C-alpha positions as CSV (number, residue, x, y, z in Angstrom):
1,X,0.0,0.0,0.0
2,X,1.3,3.5,-0.9
3,X,-0.4,5.1,2.1
4,X,-3.6,6.3,3.6
5,X,-5.7,9.5,3.6
6,X,-7.0,10.8,6.9
7,X,-9.8,13.4,6.7
8,X,-11.4,15.5,9.5
9,X,-14.5,17.2,8.0
10,X,-15.0,20.9,8.6
11,X,-16.6,21.6,12.0
12,X,-16.0,18.0,13.2
13,X,-13.2,18.8,15.6
14,X,-15.6,19.2,18.6
15,X,-16.9,22.3,20.4
16,X,-14.5,25.1,21.3
17,X,-16.2,27.8,23.4
18,X,-19.6,26.4,22.4
19,X,-19.0,26.7,18.7
20,X,-18.1,24.0,16.1
21,X,-14.4,23.9,15.9
22,X,-11.9,23.7,13.0
23,X,-11.5,23.8,9.3
24,X,-11.3,20.6,7.3
25,X,-8.0,18.7,7.6
26,X,-6.7,16.1,5.1
27,X,-3.5,14.2,5.7
28,X,-1.7,11.8,3.3
29,X,0.5,9.4,5.1
30,X,3.0,7.0,3.6
31,X,4.4,3.7,5.1
32,X,6.2,4.4,8.4
33,X,4.5,7.8,8.9
34,X,2.4,8.7,12.0
35,X,-0.4,11.2,12.6
36,X,-1.4,12.0,16.2
37,X,-4.8,13.2,17.3
38,X,-6.2,14.7,20.5
39,X,-6.8,18.1,22.1
40,X,-3.1,19.0,21.8
41,X,-1.2,21.8,23.4
42,X,2.0,23.8,22.9
43,X,3.9,21.0,24.5
44,X,2.0,18.2,22.7
45,X,1.4,19.1,19.1
46,X,-1.1,16.9,17.2
47,X,-1.9,16.7,13.5
48,X,-5.7,16.3,14.1
49,X,-7.0,18.7,16.8
50,X,-10.2,17.5,18.5
51,X,-11.5,20.2,20.9
52,X,-13.5,18.4,23.6
53,X,-12.5,18.2,27.3
54,X,-13.3,14.4,27.4
55,X,-10.5,13.9,24.8
56,X,-6.9,13.6,26.0
57,X,-4.2,16.0,25.0
58,X,-2.7,13.1,23.1
59,X,-5.6,10.7,22.5
60,X,-4.1,8.4,20.0
61,X,-2.1,7.9,16.8
62,X,-2.4,6.4,13.3
63,X,0.6,4.6,12.0
64,X,0.9,3.4,8.4
65,X,2.7,0.1,7.6
66,X,3.4,-1.5,4.3
67,X,0.1,-3.3,3.9
68,X,-2.3,-1.8,6.5
69,X,-2.7,1.0,9.1
70,X,-2.8,0.7,12.9
71,X,-4.6,2.7,15.6
72,X,-3.1,3.3,19.1
73,X,-5.4,4.4,21.9
74,X,-3.5,6.5,24.5
75,X,-6.5,7.0,26.7
76,X,-6.5,5.3,30.0
77,X,-10.3,5.3,30.3
78,X,-12.1,5.5,26.9
79,X,-12.4,2.9,24.2
80,X,-12.5,4.1,20.6
81,X,-14.7,2.7,17.8
82,X,-13.5,2.1,14.2
83,X,-16.6,1.7,12.0
84,X,-16.9,0.4,8.5
85,X,-19.3,2.8,6.7
86,X,-19.4,0.5,3.7
87,X,-20.4,-2.6,5.7
88,X,-23.4,-3.9,7.5
89,X,-22.6,-2.4,10.9
90,X,-19.1,-3.9,11.3
91,X,-16.9,-2.1,13.8
92,X,-13.9,-2.7,15.9
93,X,-13.5,-1.5,19.5
94,X,-10.0,-0.4,20.4
95,X,-9.7,-0.5,24.2
96,X,-7.7,1.9,26.4
97,X,-3.9,1.7,26.1
98,X,-4.1,-0.6,23.1
99,X,-1.1,-0.2,20.9
100,X,-1.0,-0.7,17.2
101,X,-4.4,-2.3,16.6
102,X,-4.5,-3.4,12.9
103,X,-7.5,-2.0,11.0
104,X,-8.8,-4.1,8.1
105,X,-11.4,-1.8,6.6
106,X,-10.8,0.1,3.3
107,X,-13.0,2.9,4.6
108,X,-13.0,3.6,8.3
109,X,-14.7,6.1,10.6
110,X,-12.8,6.6,13.9
111,X,-15.3,7.6,16.6
112,X,-14.3,9.1,20.0
113,X,-16.7,9.6,22.9
114,X,-17.4,13.1,24.3
115,X,-19.4,14.8,27.0
116,X,-21.7,16.4,24.5
117,X,-24.7,15.1,22.6
118,X,-22.6,13.9,19.6
119,X,-19.4,12.0,19.2
120,X,-16.4,13.2,17.4
121,X,-15.2,11.3,14.4
122,X,-12.8,11.4,11.5
123,X,-12.3,9.2,8.4
124,X,-9.4,7.1,7.2
125,X,-9.2,5.8,3.7
126,X,-6.8,3.0,2.7
127,X,-7.0,3.3,-1.1
128,X,-4.4,0.7,-2.0
129,X,-5.9,-2.5,-0.6
130,X,-4.8,-5.1,-3.2
131,X,-6.9,-7.9,-4.6
132,X,-5.5,-10.9,-6.4
133,X,-6.2,-11.2,-10.1
134,X,-9.2,-13.7,-10.2
135,X,-7.7,-15.4,-13.2
136,X,-4.5,-16.2,-11.2
137,X,-6.3,-17.7,-8.1
138,X,-4.6,-21.0,-7.1
139,X,-1.3,-20.0,-8.6
140,X,1.6,-19.9,-6.0
141,X,2.0,-16.4,-4.6
142,X,5.4,-15.9,-6.1
143,X,4.0,-16.3,-9.6
144,X,0.7,-14.5,-9.2
145,X,-0.1,-10.9,-10.1
146,X,-2.3,-8.2,-8.5
147,X,-4.7,-6.0,-10.3
148,X,-3.4,-2.6,-11.5
149,X,-6.5,-0.8,-10.2
150,X,-7.5,-2.0,-6.8
151,X,-11.4,-1.9,-6.8
152,X,-13.7,-3.4,-4.2
153,X,-16.8,-4.4,-6.0
154,X,-18.9,-4.5,-2.8
155,X,-18.1,-0.8,-2.0
156,X,-20.4,2.1,-2.7
157,X,-17.8,3.9,-4.8
158,X,-18.0,0.9,-7.2
159,X,-21.8,1.3,-7.5
160,X,-21.2,4.9,-8.4
161,X,-18.7,3.8,-11.0
162,X,-21.1,1.3,-12.5
163,X,-23.9,3.9,-12.6
164,X,-21.5,6.3,-14.4
165,X,-20.7,3.7,-17.0
166,X,-24.2,2.3,-17.4
167,X,-25.4,4.5,-20.3
168,X,-22.4,3.6,-22.5
169,X,-22.6,-0.1,-21.5
170,X,-26.2,-0.3,-22.5
171,X,-26.0,2.0,-25.6
172,X,-22.4,1.4,-26.8
173,X,-22.3,4.9,-28.1
174,X,-20.9,8.3,-27.1
175,X,-23.8,9.2,-24.8
176,X,-23.4,11.8,-22.0
177,X,-22.0,10.7,-18.7
178,X,-24.7,10.9,-15.9
179,X,-24.6,14.0,-13.7
180,X,-24.3,13.7,-9.9
181,X,-28.1,14.2,-9.3
182,X,-28.8,11.5,-11.9
183,X,-26.5,9.1,-10.0
184,X,-28.3,9.9,-6.7
185,X,-31.6,9.2,-8.4
186,X,-30.3,6.0,-10.2
187,X,-29.1,4.5,-6.9
188,X,-32.0,5.6,-4.7
189,X,-33.7,2.2,-4.8
190,X,-30.5,0.3,-3.9
191,X,-30.8,-1.3,-0.4
192,X,-27.6,0.5,0.8
193,X,-28.0,3.8,-1.0
194,X,-31.3,5.2,0.0
195,X,-29.7,8.0,2.0
196,X,-26.9,8.7,-0.5
197,X,-26.5,12.4,-1.1
198,X,-25.1,14.5,-4.0
199,X,-22.2,15.5,-1.8
200,X,-21.5,11.8,-1.0
201,X,-21.6,10.9,-4.7
202,X,-19.2,13.8,-5.5
203,X,-16.8,12.5,-2.8
204,X,-16.9,9.0,-4.3
205,X,-16.2,10.4,-7.7
206,X,-13.2,12.3,-6.3
207,X,-12.0,9.2,-4.5
208,X,-12.2,7.2,-7.7
209,X,-10.4,9.7,-9.7
210,X,-7.7,10.7,-7.3
211,X,-7.0,7.5,-5.3
212,X,-8.3,4.5,-7.2
213,X,-7.8,5.4,-10.9
214,X,-5.2,8.1,-10.3
215,X,-6.5,10.6,-12.9
216,X,-7.2,13.6,-10.6
217,X,-5.4,16.9,-11.1
218,X,-4.9,20.0,-8.9
219,X,-7.8,21.8,-10.5
220,X,-10.2,18.8,-10.2
221,X,-12.7,20.7,-8.1
222,X,-13.5,23.3,-10.8
223,X,-16.9,22.8,-12.5
224,X,-15.5,22.2,-16.0
225,X,-12.8,19.9,-14.6
226,X,-15.3,17.9,-12.6
227,X,-17.3,17.2,-15.8
228,X,-14.1,16.2,-17.6
229,X,-13.1,14.0,-14.7
230,X,-16.3,11.9,-15.0
231,X,-15.6,11.4,-18.7
232,X,-12.0,10.3,-17.9
233,X,-13.3,7.9,-15.2
234,X,-15.8,6.3,-17.5
235,X,-13.3,6.1,-20.4
236,X,-10.6,4.5,-18.4
237,X,-13.0,2.0,-16.7
238,X,-14.5,0.9,-20.0
239,X,-11.2,0.7,-21.9
240,X,-9.6,-1.5,-19.3
241,X,-12.7,-3.6,-18.6
242,X,-12.9,-2.5,-14.9
243,X,-16.7,-2.2,-15.4
244,X,-18.4,-4.7,-17.7
245,X,-22.0,-5.6,-18.6
246,X,-22.2,-8.2,-15.9
247,X,-21.7,-5.5,-13.3
248,X,-25.0,-3.9,-14.3
249,X,-26.8,-6.4,-12.1
250,X,-25.4,-4.6,-9.1
251,X,-27.7,-1.6,-9.9
252,X,-31.4,-1.4,-9.1
253,X,-33.7,-2.4,-12.1
254,X,-34.1,0.5,-14.5
255,X,-37.3,2.5,-13.8
256,X,-38.6,2.0,-17.4
257,X,-38.3,-1.8,-17.0
258,X,-40.1,-1.6,-13.7
259,X,-42.9,0.4,-15.3
260,X,-43.3,-2.1,-18.1
261,X,-43.5,-5.0,-15.6
262,X,-46.2,-3.2,-13.6
263,X,-48.2,-2.6,-16.8
264,X,-47.9,-6.2,-17.8
265,X,-49.1,-7.3,-14.3
266,X,-52.3,-5.3,-14.9
């Protein structure tokens, strides 16, 4: 793995003087690098400042290894939760004073308890989880290969990718790539995507471009660039067969097909 991305959303650093605290923070860590989190102080600097009195000055740290990342809990009283937002409620509990707990999730939400009504959390993305080439399964490890683009077909970002590619897979022509609102509407009937928002879809598209398919640029958040980015994502995914017709079964049935079935039932 080349590293992880740690993201503290804007206003998620806790309450400081009764007001939501902090700008968004995004860290990129390579193997061997460490990011510390907590309330911090002049004597105890931290990369992620979490302003809540229930959180220690040095609450914990994230350490990246060659093939996973680890969480250390410096608290003597509080356990931390590491949730899998892409899963069916899976989570790990990291007890007080636990050192180097290995985290297996590709997406993770680290949750810390507070004295307020809401917890404090930040996200950790491990974009380079590797999957064996399915055609090489059963071959001794020394002779097998790994896929160039590490995609988890059970993840929400892959559903977004399939929805982006769907019109061209079905039509085989140069049709327009779906917009973000169209993706939200297309996935609305999926069991795990009913609450998916436009902002979440945009985040998944950014993640695909910048981390998974590595086509993002420094101006990728400008409107024209965002449109071009979707085109690049679809073009690369289809050229290399990352999304194929058999993946369309992952999507909810098209609305038109559902309407025809209802009419036939009458």
